[in-house]
Structure formats: C-alpha cells, structure tokens
N, C-alpha and C positions, 0 to 999 in steps of 0.2 A: 248491767249493773253500776252502781253509782259509787266511786272510789272516795268521793267527797263527803260521805256521811258523818256521821257524828263522831264515831272512831278517829277518822283522820283530822277531824275537827279538834280534836283531845291533843292527837299528835302535834297540831301547828302551835297549841299553845304552851307546849313544853322544849319542843324539837328545835335542836340550835339553826337549823337551816330553814328557819320559817318563809324566808322569803322563794326559796327554791320551791318549797312544798308548795307554797301560795301559787305560783306560776302553773305549777302541775294542775294544781285543782281547776285553774281557770281554763287550761286548756284542754280540760273533762266536760266542759259546757257542750252546750247544742252544737250541732254542725255546724248552722249558720252563724252563730257568733263567733266560731274557729276560724272560718273562712273568710270573714269580713278581717278578723285581726290579723288572719296571713296576708290577705290584700293588700291591708294597710301598712303593714311592718315591712313587707318584699315589694312593693308598688305593683303587684299584680293585679288581675281583673279575673280571678275563676269565679266560675258561675255557684252560685249562693246552694244548688239543688245536688253539687258534686259529692261524693263520699267521702268522709274524713277518716282515716286509718290511723290510729294511735298506736305507736308501736312501744311495746316495753322491750327494751334491750339489754340485756345481760351481759355483762362481758367478763371474764375471767382473768385478773391482773397478770401483769409481766412474772410474777413469781409464784403464781398459783396459790398466794395465799389468804386470797379475799375476791371482791368481785366490785365493778365500779358499773354504776346504772346512770342510764339518762333516758325518760320517757317522753323526751319533748323532741320524739322526730314525729312528724306529721305527714302523712300521705294524702294527697286531694287528687280525687281520680275522678274520672268521669268516662264516657266514650269516646270524647276527644282528646283527654290528655291524662297522664298520670306524672304529677310531680311530688316530690320529697323534698320538706324544710327542717331545717336543724337549728333550734333555738337554743340558746344558752345564756344564761342571766347572771351577772356577777353584781354583788351589792356596792364595790366602787372598779376605780378604774386602774387598781394598784398593779393586779396580778397582769405580770409581764407576760407569762408564759400561758393564757390562757389560749392562744393560738394553737398551742401543742394539744391542748385537753378537746379543742374544737376538731383538729384534724384527726385524732386518735380514735374519737366517735363517729366522727366521718368515715374513717376508713374502714372500723368494725361493721359498719353500716353497711357501706360500698360492697365489702366482702360477701357478705351476706347474700346481697342483690347480684354478684358477678354474673357478666356474660361472656360469649365465646363469639367471635366473629373471624373468619378466614384464619383460624388457626392463632389467633390473639385473644387473650382475655383482657375484659372491658369492666373496668371500676366505675360506675355511676356515684359520685359522691353527691349527697344532699344536698340542697342549697342553705348555706350556713348564715346567721347573722347574729351578732352579741349584742344583749341590752344590757347597758351600764343604769342599773338603777340610781345609782349615784355616781358623780364622777368629778376629778378636778379638770382647771381648766386645761390642764396640758392631753385630757382624754385624747387618742387618736379617733379617725374618723371610720380606720380600718386598720387591722393589724394584721401582718404579714409573714409567713413561714417560708425561707429560702431551703429548698430542696435540691441538692446537689447529686445528680446521677451520674457519678463519675465524670466521663469524659464524653459522656452521650448528651447529656443537658441539663438545662437550669430551669427551676420550676418555682413559680412564685404561689403559694397559697393563700390569697388575699381574705379577710373576712370583714365584711361591713360591721360597723358598730350603730346603736341607736343610744343618742345619751337623752336616756327617759325623761330628765328633769328640765331638758332645755324645751319640752312641749309642756303647755297647757293644757288643763282640761278639757277646753274646748277643742283644741286641736286634736286629742286623744279621738273626743266625740265626733270629729269632722271625719279622721280617718278609720274610724269604725274599730278603734280599737279601747273600746270599752271595757275590756275584760282586765286590762290592767289596771283601772281605778282603785283598787283595795290598795296598791301599792304606792298609791300617788299621794297617802299618807307622810310619806319620807320627805315632800319637799320642805315640811319645817322643822326635821330631825336637828340638824346642824347646829340652825339657829336657837332651837329650845335648848340643847344640850350644852350651849355655850353662856347661856342667860345667867347671871347672877344674882340670887335675890328674888325672894318673891313679887315684888313689883317688876323686876325686868320679866320674869316668865310671864304675869299678868299681861303684859302688852302684846303677847301673841294669841291671846284668847281671842277676841274678833275674827281675825285672820285665820284660826284654825277652825272655830265654828262656821265661818264662811266658804271653807275650803270641804269642810265634812259635811255639813246640812246642806247649804244650798247648792253648791259646785257638784260634788261627787254623788251624794244621793239624788239629785235635782235631775242630772244627767241619767242616771238608770232609771229612773222613774220613768222618764220621756221616753229611753230606748224600747223600755216595754211596750209604752202606749204607741210606739211607731211598729213595733214587732220586729226590731233590730234583734233583740233577745226575748229569749223566753220568760215565764214567772219562773221558772226553777232556776233559770239562769239567774236572775235578780237575787233569789233567797240565797244561792249561794254566794253572791258576790258581795250582799249587804251581812252575811256571816262571818266572810273573809276580810271584810272592811272593820266590823267590830273586834275580832282577834286583831288584826294589824293594828287599830287604836290602843288596845289594850297593851299590846306588846310595847308600843312605842313611848305612849302618854299614859297610860293606865295608873301609872304608878306617881302622878304629879297630883298633890294635893289642890294646887290652884284651878286646874283645870276641872277637878271633881267639883270643888266649890262654886266655881261658874258655870257649872252643868253643861259644858261644851259639848258632851256627849247626847244631849237632850233630845232633838229630832231621831238619832239614831236609835235612841233605847226605845222610843215609839214603834217606828218600822221594825225592830228586832220581835216587838209583842205582835204584829201585825204577821212577820213572817213566820215565828213560832204557830201561828193560829193556820196558817196556809198550810205548813210542815204536816200538822195534826191531820188535816182534812186530805190531804194529798196520800197521806198512808192511810187514809180508811179506803181512799178511791183505789188505790194499788192492791189492796186488801190482801188476799191470802200467797198470790204470787210473789209479794213483796217479801213476804214473810218466810217463803222458801228460797229466796235467793241471799236473804239474811241467813239462813241457817247455812246455807251451800258454803257462804263465806266463812263465818263462823267454824265451820269445820274445817276448811281448808288452813285458817289460821292456825288452828289446833295443830293440826297435822304439820304442818311448817315449822313451829314452835317444837315440836316433837322431834324434827329432823327427818322426817317422812320425803322420800323419793317424789319428786314432780309429777312422774306418770301416775305413781300409785295416787296421789292427790287428787290427779284430773278425773282417775278412775273413780273414787268414792264420791267426790264432791259434783263433779258433772258440769265445774266450771271449764272455760274456755282456757285454752295455754296463756293468752296474754293476761287474763286475768290472776291465775295464779300468780305471774312473775310479778305483777303489781303487788299482791298482798305479801309477797317474799318481801318485798323491798319495805314495805310498812313494818314487818316482824323486826327486821333488821334495823329500822331506824329507833326501836326500841332501846337497842344497846348502844344508842349513840349517846354524848354527853348531853346533861340536860344544863337549861341555864342555871 
C-alpha cells in the first residue's frame, strides 16, 4: 500500500507541516532508495538487499488528551544485522528543545522493544539524527540532553545534526541522499523573500531555473538511469518537487512570467502518463487496495476502534495507524 498517493498529495498542498510530510513520503519510497539514504545520513554501509521496516509509532500524550506521532523510525534488517534509526527534521535550528522531542520518541520506541538480561531491563534506543532543513550560522553540530539519575550517574544523550543546505545537490547525489532533493528548493527561499521589487526578484530567475530544472531534475533522471531509484520513486519525488515549488514560489508572478517551472511542467506530463500506465498494470488489486484504504479512512473518521477497522478493511495494523494520522491531519490549521 502506497501512502503517498493522490490523497496525501492533496494534504501536502494544504497541510501546515508540508516539510514533515514531504520527508515522510520520501521515506515511503523503495527499500533501496531508503537504505541508500540511511547509509548516507548515518555514515553506514548497510546492504541494499536488507529489509526496510517503517514503524508507525503512536504515543499517548502525558495528559491523555491527544496523540503524538513519528513514523520516521526505520529498521534495516538482514540475516546479519538489525538496526533502528530515528530521523527528525526541523525547518530551522531555532528550537532549543528539539532534543527533548527526540529523546521522548526514542524512549517510547525503546520501551516497546525492551528486553531483559540477568534480571535487568534493557532499553535500546534507535540511533537518532536531526536534519536542519534551514539553519542559522550558530546551528550546533549536535544537541545534548544531560540526564541526572540522582547520585547514581550523569548521562549525556547527544544527537548529531545535519545542516541540510550546507550540502550541494552534487553532495546529496554522491552520498545517495537524493530522496531529499524536493526539499532542496529551500536553498533560495530566504533570498527570494528578502528581495524587494520585481527586478530584485527577477535576478534569481536564472539561479532557480538552474537549481530546479538542471540540478535537481537532472540528478533524479541520472539516478533512475543508474538504478539507484526506481521509476516510481522518481514519479513520487517529481510530484513532491512540484508541490514544494508551488508552496515556496508558486505565487510569485515574476517566476511565472519567466517560465521558471518549464522543464518541471514537461516532466509532470510524462509522470502523469506513467501513472496512468502503472494504474492499468496494477489493475484490480490496486482497486481493491484503494477500496480497503477508503473504508478504513471512513471508519476512522467515524471514530471506530482500530481492531474493528482491521477486521473489516483487512489492512495491516501499521497501515491503519498511518491512515489515522492522515485523518487527524485534516483537523490541523490550513495555510
């Protein structure tokens, strides 16, 4: 079941956490693309034929009045290893308490996976990393939470960070982290927003065209040809790229007049043709899958119990949890 279908793309166009959902959709791509990304982000060399398990984690808040979600827990499993990774993305580096959120999610995840040895309970936290999509010059290379256990010991929970825009498109390509490329349109956001007047905005037309049409789309095409990402991966990433462009620059008349989105528009036509052909090939099974998802969504909206939803929709528990998050998204404030 692909959660980044048309329904999710509609949510992305209106949902206030567009960057967060873009990353979640990217992590729903093919196993090879996700493992490449994990290897690049964490400096690992995990085999590309490993199993990728995406965990939809649902946690009840401390006051029992709501829920917190993070489905950016990724397990990479093979016969030789099983590693868990936790990825958090922040639009800026301003949130000084982000380490508390990472620790909270990591603790809840470790609690579910806990084991015991010689009478001791063992909590194995997933390996975390924070991606600062935009950052100030003072952004840290790591954030630390100091935990004091009375007089027993003091432990530092340290989470390394990635300063996303310090990387070039070439860097992301070489590190096989191309699933982040739709978010790279943030590169010019601050410059464009600070520009005053039509001519000041127009000076960024060549740079944005180069970034969008040559660097990002060119890199995606090259990775499909090399087999690093699948055609479906590229299809989703190009749609995410278009939505990100519309979110950041779509209302700027000067960019529209200069046809900045030209090559991307052509790619979208090709991708729409691919989507029609893929739907025909998937045929009845795809239709049945969509009907199951639709039934589950309607039951969630009616407040039905998850056990009952699984019984009638025949969906997996993890898929129902993800759909539950999407239903909750609709109640969030719009732009």
